[in-house]
VEXLUM-684375 format. One record per residue (C-alpha): residue number from 1; x, y, z. Coordinates in nm, 2 decimals, decimal comma. Layout:
# VEXLUM-684375
NUM X Y Z
...
END
This chain:
# VEXLUM-684375
1 11,48 7,23 10,46
2 11,75 7,50 10,45
3 11,54 7,72 10,67
4 11,50 7,45 10,94
5 11,87 7,37 10,92
6 11,98 7,72 11,00
7 11,71 7,76 11,26
8 11,52 8,04 11,09
9 11,17 7,88 11,12
10 11,14 7,97 11,50
11 11,27 8,32 11,42
12 11,01 8,37 11,14
13 10,74 8,25 11,38
14 10,84 8,50 11,64
15 10,85 8,78 11,38
16 10,50 8,69 11,26
17 10,37 8,68 11,62
18 10,52 9,02 11,69
19 10,36 9,16 11,37
20 10,02 9,02 11,48
21 10,07 9,17 11,82
22 10,15 9,51 11,67
23 9,85 9,49 11,44
24 9,62 9,42 11,74
25 9,72 9,75 11,90
26 9,50 10,06 11,86
27 9,59 10,24 11,54
28 9,73 10,59 11,58
29 9,69 10,59 11,95
30 9,81 10,91 12,13
31 9,87 11,01 12,48
32 9,61 11,23 12,64
33 9,88 11,50 12,70
34 9,90 11,54 12,32
35 9,52 11,58 12,29
36 9,43 11,79 12,60
37 9,56 12,00 12,88
38 9,44 12,07 13,24
39 9,24 12,39 13,29
40 9,46 12,66 13,43
41 9,79 12,50 13,34
42 9,90 12,75 13,07
43 10,15 13,02 13,00
44 10,09 13,39 13,07
45 10,23 13,66 12,83
46 10,44 13,94 12,97
47 10,53 14,27 12,80
48 10,75 14,57 12,89
49 10,90 14,89 12,75
50 11,27 14,95 12,79
51 11,59 15,10 12,64
52 11,88 14,93 12,46
53 12,21 15,11 12,49
54 12,56 15,06 12,36
55 12,47 15,06 11,99
56 12,72 15,15 11,72
57 12,55 15,46 11,59
58 12,25 15,25 11,48
59 12,00 15,36 11,74
60 11,69 15,58 11,72
61 11,70 15,93 11,57
62 11,55 16,13 11,86
63 11,42 16,40 11,62
64 11,19 16,13 11,46
65 11,14 15,92 11,77
66 11,11 16,17 12,06
67 10,99 15,91 12,31
68 11,34 15,76 12,31
69 11,48 16,09 12,45
70 11,20 16,12 12,70
71 11,25 15,77 12,82
72 11,62 15,83 12,86
73 11,56 16,15 13,05
74 11,32 15,98 13,29
75 11,57 15,70 13,35
76 11,85 15,94 13,42
77 11,64 16,14 13,67
78 11,57 15,82 13,86
79 11,94 15,76 13,88
80 11,99 16,11 14,02
81 12,11 16,28 13,70
82 11,92 16,59 13,59
83 11,90 16,68 13,23
84 11,83 17,05 13,16
85 11,49 17,11 13,01
86 11,49 17,17 12,64
87 11,81 16,97 12,59
88 11,81 16,81 12,25
89 12,00 16,48 12,30
90 12,12 16,36 11,96
91 12,21 16,01 12,07
92 12,24 15,74 11,81
93 12,35 15,46 12,05
94 12,01 15,43 12,23
95 11,69 15,26 12,10
96 11,35 15,22 12,25
97 11,23 14,86 12,25
98 10,94 14,64 12,35
99 11,03 14,33 12,55
100 10,80 14,02 12,55
101 10,82 13,69 12,73
102 10,61 13,39 12,83
103 10,57 13,30 13,19
104 10,53 12,92 13,22
105 10,29 12,78 13,48
106 10,41 12,71 13,83
107 10,70 12,96 13,78
108 10,87 13,07 14,11
109 11,07 13,38 14,20
110 11,43 13,34 14,08
111 11,37 13,14 13,77
112 11,50 13,26 13,44
113 11,30 13,33 13,12
114 11,40 13,39 12,76
115 11,29 13,73 12,63
116 11,24 13,88 12,28
117 11,34 14,24 12,22
118 11,20 14,44 11,93
119 11,26 14,80 11,82
120 10,97 15,04 11,83
121 11,16 15,34 11,68
122 11,37 15,38 11,37
123 11,68 15,21 11,49
124 11,87 15,04 11,21
125 12,02 14,76 11,42
126 12,02 14,64 11,78
127 12,34 14,44 11,73
128 12,58 14,48 12,02
129 12,33 14,65 12,24
130 12,25 14,59 12,61
131 11,89 14,60 12,75
132 11,86 14,80 13,06
133 11,64 14,68 13,35
134 11,29 14,65 13,22
135 10,98 14,55 13,42
136 10,77 14,29 13,25
137 10,40 14,32 13,33
138 10,10 14,09 13,28
139 9,75 14,17 13,17
140 9,66 14,28 13,52
141 9,93 14,55 13,52
142 10,14 14,38 13,79
143 10,51 14,32 13,74
144 10,60 13,95 13,72
145 10,96 13,96 13,59
146 11,26 14,19 13,53
147 11,46 14,17 13,21
148 11,82 14,28 13,15
149 12,11 14,16 12,95
150 12,31 14,16 12,62
151 12,12 14,10 12,30
152 12,19 13,83 12,05
153 12,09 13,95 11,70
154 12,11 13,69 11,42
155 12,11 13,94 11,13
156 12,41 14,12 10,98
157 12,45 14,42 10,74
158 12,73 14,60 10,56
159 12,73 14,91 10,35
160 12,98 15,12 10,16
161 13,01 15,33 9,85
162 12,63 15,37 9,82
163 12,57 14,99 9,83
164 12,44 14,79 10,12
165 12,39 14,42 10,19
166 12,16 14,28 10,47
167 12,10 13,93 10,59
168 11,80 13,87 10,81
169 11,63 14,13 11,02
170 11,83 14,33 11,27
171 11,56 14,54 11,45
172 11,50 14,25 11,69
173 11,70 14,02 11,91
174 11,68 13,76 12,19
175 11,83 13,72 12,53
176 11,85 13,37 12,66
177 11,76 13,37 13,03
178 11,74 13,75 13,02
179 11,45 13,78 13,26
180 11,42 13,68 13,63
181 11,08 13,59 13,77
182 10,98 13,82 14,06
183 10,64 13,66 14,14
184 10,44 13,37 14,02
185 10,08 13,34 13,91
186 9,87 13,18 14,18
187 9,73 12,85 14,07
188 9,55 12,60 14,29
189 9,46 12,28 14,12
190 9,18 12,08 14,27
191 9,08 12,35 14,51
192 8,71 12,26 14,47
193 8,72 11,93 14,65
194 8,99 11,78 14,42
195 8,78 11,85 14,10
196 8,99 11,89 13,79
197 8,90 11,99 13,43
198 9,06 11,84 13,12
199 9,02 12,05 12,81
200 9,06 11,90 12,46
201 9,26 12,11 12,22
202 9,01 12,03 11,94
203 8,64 12,01 12,05
204 8,50 11,67 11,94
205 8,23 11,47 12,10
206 8,36 11,14 11,98
207 8,71 11,20 12,11
208 8,57 11,32 12,44
209 8,37 11,00 12,48
210 8,68 10,79 12,41
211 8,89 10,99 12,66
212 8,63 10,94 12,93
213 8,62 10,56 12,86
214 9,00 10,53 12,85
215 9,04 10,72 13,18
216 8,77 10,52 13,36
217 8,92 10,19 13,23
218 9,27 10,30 13,35
219 9,15 10,36 13,71
220 8,88 10,09 13,71
221 8,63 10,33 13,85
222 8,43 10,63 13,71
223 8,66 10,92 13,77
224 8,59 11,11 13,45
225 8,27 11,25 13,30
226 8,23 11,47 12,99
227 8,06 11,80 13,03
228 8,06 11,88 12,66
229 8,27 11,82 12,35
230 8,57 11,99 12,50
231 8,57 11,98 12,88
232 8,60 11,66 13,08
233 8,56 11,67 13,46
234 8,79 11,45 13,67
235 8,74 11,35 14,03
236 9,10 11,38 14,16
237 9,24 11,33 14,50
238 9,27 11,62 14,75
239 9,62 11,55 14,86
240 9,87 11,75 14,65
241 10,12 11,47 14,60
242 9,85 11,22 14,51
243 9,70 11,48 14,27
244 10,03 11,51 14,08
245 10,05 11,13 14,05
246 9,69 11,12 13,93
247 9,74 11,39 13,67
248 10,06 11,22 13,54
249 9,88 10,90 13,51
250 9,59 11,06 13,32
251 9,83 11,23 13,08
252 9,99 10,90 12,98
253 9,67 10,72 12,90
254 9,66 10,61 12,54
255 9,35 10,72 12,33
256 9,27 10,69 11,96
257 9,10 11,01 11,86
258 8,82 11,01 11,60
259 8,91 11,10 11,25
260 8,91 11,47 11,17
261 8,65 11,59 10,93
262 8,73 11,62 10,56
263 8,87 11,97 10,50
264 9,03 12,17 10,22
265 9,22 12,48 10,30
266 9,27 12,75 10,03
267 9,52 13,03 10,09
268 9,41 13,30 9,85
269 9,72 13,51 9,92
270 9,98 13,25 9,83
271 9,77 13,02 9,61
272 9,85 12,71 9,82
273 9,60 12,43 9,86
274 9,61 12,17 10,14
275 9,38 11,87 10,16
276 9,36 11,62 10,45
277 9,34 11,24 10,40
278 8,96 11,23 10,45
279 8,87 11,43 10,14
280 8,65 11,24 9,89
281 8,57 11,34 9,54
282 8,26 11,19 9,39
283 8,21 11,16 9,01
284 8,19 11,49 8,83
285 8,27 11,63 8,48
286 8,49 11,94 8,47
287 8,59 12,16 8,17
288 8,88 12,38 8,22
289 9,01 12,64 7,96
290 9,18 12,97 7,98
291 9,08 13,29 7,80
292 9,34 13,56 7,73
293 9,28 13,90 7,59
294 9,58 14,10 7,46
295 9,55 14,48 7,38
296 9,84 14,62 7,19
297 9,87 14,99 7,11
298 10,12 15,12 6,86
299 10,19 15,49 6,88
300 10,30 15,67 6,56
301 10,35 16,03 6,44
302 10,18 16,18 6,12
303 10,40 16,44 5,97
304 10,25 16,67 5,70
305 10,43 16,79 5,39
306 10,65 17,10 5,43
307 10,42 17,33 5,25
308 10,08 17,17 5,33
309 10,02 17,40 5,63
310 9,93 17,09 5,83
311 9,99 16,99 6,19
312 10,19 16,71 6,33
313 9,96 16,47 6,52
314 10,01 16,15 6,72
315 9,84 15,84 6,57
316 9,75 15,54 6,79
317 9,70 15,20 6,63
318 9,52 14,97 6,87
319 9,49 14,59 6,81
320 9,29 14,36 7,02
321 9,34 13,98 7,00
322 9,15 13,71 7,18
323 9,28 13,36 7,23
324 9,13 13,07 7,42
325 9,28 12,74 7,50
326 9,05 12,44 7,43
327 8,88 12,30 7,73
328 8,73 11,96 7,73
329 8,52 11,78 7,98
330 8,72 11,55 8,21
331 8,59 11,30 8,46
332 8,72 11,35 8,81
333 8,67 11,11 9,09
334 8,87 10,99 9,39
335 8,80 10,77 9,69
336 9,13 10,85 9,87
337 9,37 11,14 9,89
338 9,60 11,01 9,62
339 9,32 10,95 9,38
340 9,19 11,30 9,45
341 9,53 11,46 9,38
342 9,57 11,27 9,06
343 9,22 11,37 8,95
344 9,28 11,73 9,01
345 9,62 11,72 8,85
346 9,47 11,58 8,54
347 9,29 11,91 8,48
348 9,61 12,09 8,42
349 9,50 12,39 8,61
350 9,71 12,64 8,81
351 9,65 12,66 9,19
352 9,45 12,98 9,14
353 9,23 12,82 8,88
354 9,20 12,51 9,10
355 9,05 12,72 9,38
356 8,76 12,81 9,16
357 8,72 12,45 9,05
358 8,72 12,32 9,40
359 8,45 12,58 9,50
360 8,24 12,47 9,20
361 8,28 12,10 9,29
362 8,17 12,18 9,64
363 7,87 12,37 9,51
364 7,79 12,08 9,28
365 7,80 11,83 9,57
366 8,09 11,63 9,43
367 8,35 11,75 9,68
368 8,27 11,61 10,02
369 8,48 11,83 10,24
370 8,47 12,16 10,43
371 8,62 12,45 10,23
372 8,82 12,70 10,45
373 8,97 13,01 10,28
374 9,24 13,19 10,47
END
């Protein structure tokens, strides 16, 4: 009665209807732009070699990095300054660097790019340096951008009295908007009669089939067809403006991808183990125990009596002890991820031991997942 008096019953009914409506929506639906990308629409990597000047005595030592002096001489000669042959320029305010950048698709001349600058010599720090004009080239050897500007280095160091302190790395820096695009990469979408290709980021036949069905349902006609588990062909319009609208509409179509296969990733270097939610552990018995062997050697000296005409010798007393922790059979089983984690934790094994146990469970047929060792 109190609910009706305060008018909460209609509100509760609305909340229940909203929950039912949400429950009827596809679970974990994602936009196609999160699952796939159009063929050809990608970044292109650029790289260049240049010089950073203006360092506070933290640059390359030209005796150990002779290419820095050669690069400086070549640059000065292009500016009309001749350096006598054989001159040993002991400059500590210059560093040779490699400059890298990503050229986004549809870039046009005049646009700005962020660049990363990394030392290739023995410079201690690039803080306070200025990158001189550096051509950035693509894989074809053509120049696509020119980089220049002041570096921003996040690290810092201080030294004195034989002690030094350093925070973060200082042999690299970044220049925001430090490169200007000189030419773009030619890209003609739909040049073959409006035909477009959509490439899934993860090849999966089930997801490809769902993407094709969702796109055809969105346009109410068959505009998509799967070529394989990754590539989907689209029959797009030939007009450029209509093609852009078509691609934007395709990217926003909601699709529920198929579940990823059960997989366990083992990192042998760090000892980390990652399991996804589809891992299943069928019933198995596991015995885990650790065997430790300790070898202890005690070195002593045997000293003869003063008139025994003997020799002083070194005596080694070696003791070997073996200890083994008791290991009992334990049942492990799990139908979902939490049960699998609890079952594996009950063994009390370290991550390194757990790697061997998981491999044994996989060989025994109890672990239903792909093992990937990185």
